[in-house]
C-alpha positions in Angstrom: 257.1 7.3 -18.8 254.4 8.6 -17.4 251.7 9.7 -20.0 251.7 13.2 -21.4 254.4 14.6 -19.5 256.9 16.6 -21.6 260.8 15.5 -21.4 261.3 19.7 -20.0 259.5 21.6 -18.4 258.1 25.1 -19.6 260.0 27.9 -18.0 258.4 29.0 -14.6 259.5 30.4 -10.9 258.0 30.7 -8.0 258.9 33.4 -5.6 258.1 31.2 -2.0 259.4 28.5 -0.6 258.4 25.3 -0.6 255.9 26.3 -3.2 252.6 25.6 -4.5 251.8 22.2 -6.5 248.6 24.1 -7.6 250.6 26.9 -9.7 252.6 24.4 -11.5 252.6 24.2 -15.6 252.0 21.2 -15.8 251.0 19.7 -12.8 253.2 16.9 -11.2 251.4 13.5 -11.9 251.2 12.2 -8.4 248.4 9.6 -9.2 247.9 6.8 -11.3 244.5 5.6 -11.0 244.7 2.7 -13.1 247.5 1.0 -11.0 245.5 -1.0 -7.9 246.6 -1.1 -4.6 246.7 -4.8 -3.2 246.4 -3.8 0.7 249.8 -4.2 1.4 248.8 -1.2 4.4 245.9 -2.3 5.4 244.6 -0.9 8.9 248.0 0.8 9.1 248.5 4.8 10.1 251.1 6.9 8.5 252.2 10.3 9.5 253.6 12.7 6.3 255.3 15.3 6.3 255.8 18.1 3.7 252.6 15.6 2.6 250.5 18.6 1.1 252.3 18.5 -2.6 255.4 16.8 -4.4 256.8 13.5 -3.2 254.8 13.5 0.0 251.1 14.0 -1.9 251.9 11.4 -3.9 253.2 9.2 -0.8 250.0 9.7 0.9 247.7 9.1 -1.7 249.9 6.2 -2.6 249.7 4.8 1.0 245.6 5.4 1.4 245.3 3.1 -2.0 247.2 0.2 -0.5 244.4 0.7 2.6 246.3 3.2 5.2 244.5 5.9 7.0 247.0 9.1 6.7 247.5 12.2 8.7 249.7 15.1 6.2 251.9 18.1 7.8 252.7 20.9 5.8 253.6 24.5 6.3 251.1 26.6 5.1 250.1 25.1 1.6 245.9 25.1 2.7 245.3 24.7 -0.8 247.6 22.0 -1.7 246.7 19.8 1.4 243.0 20.1 0.9 244.0 18.6 -2.8 245.7 15.9 -1.1 242.9 14.9 1.9 240.7 14.9 -1.2 242.8 12.7 -3.5 243.3 10.5 0.0 239.6 10.8 0.8 238.4 9.0 -2.6 240.1 6.1 -1.6 238.0 5.2 1.2 240.7 6.1 3.6 240.8 9.2 6.5 243.1 12.1 6.2 244.3 14.7 9.1 245.6 17.6 8.1 248.3 19.3 10.5 249.5 22.6 9.4 253.1 23.6 10.9 256.9 23.9 11.4 258.4 21.1 11.5 261.4 22.9 12.9 259.5 23.1 16.1 259.7 19.9 19.0 256.1 21.3 20.2 254.8 21.2 17.0 255.9 17.3 16.1 254.7 16.6 19.5 251.3 18.1 18.6 251.5 16.2 15.4 251.9 12.8 17.2 248.9 13.6 19.7 246.8 14.5 16.7 247.6 11.6 15.2 246.9 9.1 18.5 243.9 10.9 18.9 242.3 10.9 15.1 243.3 7.4 14.7 244.8 5.5 17.9 247.7 4.6 16.7 251.0 5.4 14.2 252.8 2.8 12.4 254.4 4.5 9.6 256.7 8.1 10.1 257.9 9.6 6.3 260.4 12.0 7.4 259.8 14.0 4.0 259.5 18.0 4.6 262.5 20.0 3.0 264.0 23.5 1.8 266.6 24.8 -0.4 267.7 27.5 -1.4 270.4 28.3 -4.2 273.2 29.8 -3.8 276.4 30.0 -5.7 279.2 30.6 -3.2 279.7 29.4 0.2 280.1 33.4 1.8 277.1 33.6 0.4 275.1 31.1 2.8 274.1 33.1 5.9 273.6 31.7 9.4 270.2 32.3 9.0 269.6 30.2 5.9 271.9 27.6 7.3 269.8 27.4 10.7 267.1 27.5 8.7 267.7 24.7 6.4 269.1 22.3 8.8 266.1 22.8 11.1 263.4 22.0 8.6 265.5 19.1 6.6 267.5 17.8 9.7 265.8 19.0 13.1 262.6 18.1 11.8 263.0 14.7 11.6 264.7 14.0 15.0 261.9 15.8 16.4 258.9 14.2 14.7 261.0 10.8 15.3 261.5 11.2 18.8 257.8 12.1 19.5 256.6 9.0 17.6 258.9 6.6 19.1 257.3 5.9 22.0 254.3 4.7 20.2 255.6 2.5 17.6 255.3 -0.7 17.7 257.4 -4.0 16.5 257.0 -3.6 13.1 256.6 0.1 12.8 258.4 1.6 9.4 260.6 5.0 9.7 261.0 6.7 6.4 263.5 9.6 5.9 263.6 11.4 2.2 267.0 12.1 1.6 268.4 13.0 -2.2 271.0 12.0 -4.8 273.2 15.4 -4.1 273.7 13.3 -0.5 276.2 11.3 -2.7 277.1 13.6 -6.0 276.9 16.9 -4.0 275.4 20.1 -5.4 277.9 23.0 -6.2 275.2 25.3 -5.5 273.3 24.1 -3.1 275.6 23.0 -0.5 273.8 23.6 2.7 270.8 21.3 1.4 272.9 18.4 0.8 274.7 18.5 3.4 271.3 18.0 5.0 270.8 14.9 2.8 274.2 13.6 4.3 272.8 13.8 7.2 270.1 11.6 6.8 271.5 9.2 5.5 273.7 8.7 8.3 271.1 9.4 10.7 268.9 6.6 8.4 272.0 4.1 9.0 272.0 5.1 13.1 268.9 4.8 14.1 268.4 1.7 12.0 271.0 -0.2 14.0 269.6 0.9 16.8 266.1 0.0 16.6 266.9 -3.3 14.8 266.1 -5.0 18.6 262.4 -3.3 18.8 261.4 -4.6 15.0 261.2 -0.8 13.7 263.2 -0.8 10.3 264.4 2.6 9.6 264.8 3.4 5.9 265.4 6.1 3.5 264.3 7.0 -0.4 267.0 8.8 -2.2 265.2 10.7 -5.3 267.1 12.4 -8.0 265.2 15.4 -10.3 261.7 14.8 -9.4 259.1 17.7 -10.5 257.7 19.3 -7.5 257.0 22.9 -6.2 260.4 23.1 -4.4 262.3 23.4 -8.4 260.3 26.2 -9.4 260.1 27.8 -5.8 264.3 27.1 -5.8 265.8 27.6 -9.4 265.3 30.3 -11.8 262.7 29.9 -14.7 265.3 29.1 -17.4 267.0 26.6 -14.6 263.5 25.2 -14.4 263.5 24.7 -18.0 266.3 22.1 -18.2 265.7 20.7 -14.9 266.0 16.3 -15.3 267.1 16.6 -18.5 270.7 16.0 -17.4 270.1 12.4 -16.2 270.3 9.3 -18.6 266.5 9.0 -18.7 266.4 12.9 -19.8 264.0 13.5 -17.9 262.7 14.9 -14.4 260.8 12.5 -13.0 257.3 12.2 -11.7 256.4 11.9 -7.9 253.8 8.8 -8.6 257.2 7.8 -10.0 259.0 7.7 -6.9 255.5 6.7 -4.2 256.1 3.0 -4.7 259.7 3.1 -3.1 258.0 4.4 0.0 255.2 1.7 0.0 258.1 -0.8 -0.6 259.7 0.0 2.3 256.1 0.7 4.4 255.5 -2.5 4.0 256.0 -6.2 4.7 258.0 -6.6 1.6 260.7 -4.9 3.3 260.7 -7.2 6.3 264.8 -8.1 5.8 265.9 -4.0 4.9 266.8 -1.8 7.5 269.5 1.1 7.3 269.0 1.4 3.5 269.2 4.1 0.9 266.6 3.5 -2.1 267.4 5.6 -5.7 264.4 6.6 -7.5 266.8 8.6 -9.9 266.8 8.8 -13.5 269.7 6.5 -13.9 272.4 8.7 -11.9 275.4 5.9 -11.2 276.4 7.2 -7.7 278.6 5.4 -5.3 276.7 4.4 -2.2 
């Protein structure tokens, strides 16, 4: 267990998605400075969506520690994005920021153009941005909510990958964030879980398409992780018990998930494509 983290979090709620890490108590753990990098991504360039906070921030920082420059994409959380940029730069790497909606194909093209202008190449694409909205009944999921959730979680992944693909060479990595909900379902997050199932199918399908080009496509399916999306989705009482039902009896920290992305982005995963890693606190799932 990461140091000084309680097994449960105090009750709290944020009114707006995707949430702000700067308002969380306790703050999520996104880095462990004593854990040294090994230049596994030296000279690489990564785009990380949802990179301002949560898992995206931890991934951006872990990539920087391994020698990569990073462009983080986020919606509008400027304070959180500035902290991620500071943390990346503290490891001596460059960090660009791009604010906008990944559900816009035009914006995703702009992100790729910004990365190429700043760094001259793209080696890794992490499709991590997501939103979720709790609804107890299917009838409560409006057309607007359904379209918005799929636009952020699925369409954005299609748009950014499509824009980046012409610039990815042999050895490039595409890593998608799915969820444990893709495998066990979620009665109160039916549309969100459906998007995460789509991401698994996208990962496996695109992996087969790009294998002959030497581009690897994999995914990570986190379980309950302490990120801004949690207090921005659930009421205060549910937040207080979040993650306590898994075998490890606690929510995970973003820093505990980031190594899965480092592995998949590096040469260590040279014989893996179309696969999903499961940092989920011990939930037994049928993959």
